[in-house]
C-alpha positions in Angstrom: 15.3 13.5 -0.2 12.9 12.7 2.6 12.1 9.7 4.0 9.8 8.6 1.4 11.8 9.0 -1.3 14.5 7.1 0.8 12.3 4.4 1.2 10.8 3.9 -2.2 14.6 3.7 -3.5 15.4 1.3 -1.1 12.1 -1.2 -2.2 13.5 -0.5 -5.5 17.1 -1.8 -4.8 15.7 -4.9 -2.8 13.2 -5.9 -5.6 16.7 -5.6 -8.0 18.4 -7.6 -5.7 16.2 -9.9 -5.5 15.4 -10.5 -9.6 19.8 -10.8 -9.7 19.5 -13.7 -7.1 16.4 -15.3 -9.6 18.4 -15.2 -12.2 21.9 -15.9 -11.0 21.3 -19.0 -9.0 18.6 -21.1 -10.3 19.2 -23.1 -13.1 15.5 -22.4 -14.3 14.8 -22.2 -17.8 15.9 -18.8 -20.0 12.7 -17.8 -20.6 11.2 -17.9 -16.6 14.2 -15.4 -16.1 13.2 -13.3 -19.0 9.8 -13.4 -17.9 10.7 -12.0 -14.1 12.9 -9.2 -15.6 10.3 -7.9 -17.8 7.5 -8.4 -14.9 9.9 -6.3 -12.4 10.9 -3.7 -15.2 7.2 -3.1 -15.6 6.4 -2.7 -11.8 9.1 0.4 -11.7 7.2 2.3 -14.0 3.9 1.5 -12.9 5.3 2.1 -9.2 6.8 5.2 -10.2 3.3 6.9 -12.1 1.5 5.5 -9.2 3.6 7.4 -6.6 3.0 10.7 -8.7 -0.9 10.3 -7.6 0.0 10.3 -4.1 2.9 12.9 -3.8 0.6 15.8 -4.0 1.1 16.5 -7.3 -2.5 17.5 -9.4 -4.0 14.7 -11.0 -5.4 14.2 -14.2 -8.9 12.8 -13.0 -12.4 13.3 -12.9 -13.7 16.0 -10.4 -15.7 14.6 -7.4 -19.9 14.6 -8.2 -19.9 17.2 -5.8 -17.4 19.4 -4.2 -16.2 22.8 -2.6 -13.7 24.7 -4.4 -11.1 26.0 -2.0 -8.8 27.8 -5.0 -7.9 27.8 -8.4 -4.9 28.7 -10.8 -4.7 29.2 -14.0 -1.8 28.6 -16.5 -2.3 29.8 -19.8 -0.9 28.4 -22.8 2.5 29.7 -24.0 3.4 29.9 -27.1 6.8 30.2 -26.6 7.6 26.9 -24.6 4.8 25.3 -26.6 2.9 24.6 -23.6 -1.0 24.1 -24.0 -1.8 25.7 -20.4 -4.1 23.9 -17.5 -6.5 25.1 -14.8 -5.5 23.4 -11.5 -8.1 23.6 -9.2 -7.9 22.8 -5.4 -11.2 20.9 -4.5 -13.3 19.1 -1.7 -15.5 16.5 -2.1 -19.2 16.9 -0.8 -22.1 14.6 0.1 -25.6 15.0 -0.6 -25.7 17.3 2.2 -22.8 19.4 1.6 -20.7 18.0 4.3 -17.1 16.9 3.6 -16.2 13.9 2.4 -12.7 13.6 2.3 -9.4 15.2 2.5 -9.1 18.2 -0.4 -7.0 17.1 -3.9 -5.5 19.2 -6.6 -6.8 18.3 -9.9 -5.3 19.4 -13.2 -7.7 20.3 -16.0 -7.1 21.1 -19.7 -7.2 24.9 -20.3 -10.6 26.5 -22.1 -11.0 29.9 -22.4 -14.8 29.6 -21.1 -13.7 27.6 -18.2 -10.8 30.4 -17.3 -13.3 33.1 -17.3 -15.8 30.7 -15.1 -12.9 30.2 -12.7 -12.0 33.8 -12.3 -15.3 34.8 -11.3 -15.0 31.8 -8.8 -12.0 32.9 -7.7 -13.8 36.2 -7.0 -16.2 35.0 -5.3 -14.2 33.1 -2.7 -12.1 36.8 -2.6 -15.2 38.2 -1.2 -15.8 36.0 1.4 -18.3 33.6 -0.2 -18.0 29.7 -0.3 -17.9 28.4 -4.0 -19.0 24.9 -4.7 -19.6 22.9 -7.4 -20.1 19.9 -9.5 -19.4 17.7 -12.4 -21.6 15.6 -14.3 -20.5 13.1 -17.0 -21.5 13.8 -21.0 -22.4 10.9 -23.0 -21.1 11.2 -27.0 -24.2 13.2 -28.2 -23.7 15.8 -25.4 -20.0 16.0 -26.1 -20.6 16.7 -29.3 -23.1 19.4 -28.6 -20.6 20.4 -26.0 -17.8 20.5 -28.9 -20.4 22.7 -31.1 -20.7 25.3 -28.5 -17.3 25.7 -27.6 -16.5 26.5 -31.3 -19.4 29.0 -31.2 -18.0 30.4 -28.0 -14.3 30.7 -29.4 -16.3 32.6 -32.5 -18.1 35.0 -30.6 -14.8 35.4 -28.2 -13.4 36.5 -31.5 -15.7 39.0 -33.1 -16.8 40.5 -29.7 -12.9 40.6 -28.2 -14.0 39.6 -24.9 -13.9 36.3 -22.7 -17.2 34.3 -23.0 -18.7 31.5 -20.7 -21.8 30.2 -19.8 -22.1 31.0 -16.0 -24.5 28.0 -15.7 -22.1 25.1 -17.3 -18.7 24.6 -17.9 -17.4 22.3 -20.5 -14.0 19.9 -20.2 -13.3 16.4 -22.1 -16.3 14.7 -20.8 -17.7 16.7 -17.7 -19.5 19.3 -17.9 -19.0 21.6 -14.5 -21.4 24.2 -12.5 -19.8 26.7 -10.4 -21.6 29.1 -8.0 -22.3 30.0 -4.2 -21.7 26.7 -2.1 -25.6 26.0 -0.5 -25.5 25.4 3.4 -25.2 22.3 5.1 -28.6 20.0 4.7 -28.6 18.9 8.3 -31.1 16.2 9.3 -34.5 16.9 10.7 -34.3 16.7 14.4 -36.8 14.4 16.3 -38.5 15.7 19.6 -38.4 13.4 22.5 -40.2 13.6 25.1 -43.6 15.7 26.0 -44.8 18.8 28.1 -44.9 18.1 32.0 
């Protein structure tokens, strides 16, 4: 048990003791005490699920608009364990000049066959020593419907050809369109020439 967990447990215990003292000593109306109990119980649940994102677990959140893919892991669906599968990506956000703007973070994406193929291609590039960059753009409802139709068509093509399918330029995941490819070089600002020839 780490120091962080001990601190969290201690914080919960302190809040529970304060709640108990609120309900035992004061002569407030029962509905005030009941409201305090409900709010405190909700605090426990909300804080627990909020801390999961801080503990290094992969988050189910939108990827940064522009990122460098550092690594990924594919967990294929398992019918025996009734697991839908997932794809975990470790990425670092980039700014407009391809400069990292934060710490690397792990993301959890739902499993799709095209995404698996795209991720495997990206991992091959990383294994060959090439840096992989990507973008994550939001789709509107019309694009989502079109993306679902294209995913169904891709599944049919996969079943017919008995091979993986992926659009090398775009990978649709829920309400995002991912693009993976070679990371562009850092765009440095132009240097100004100061002074003149003597």
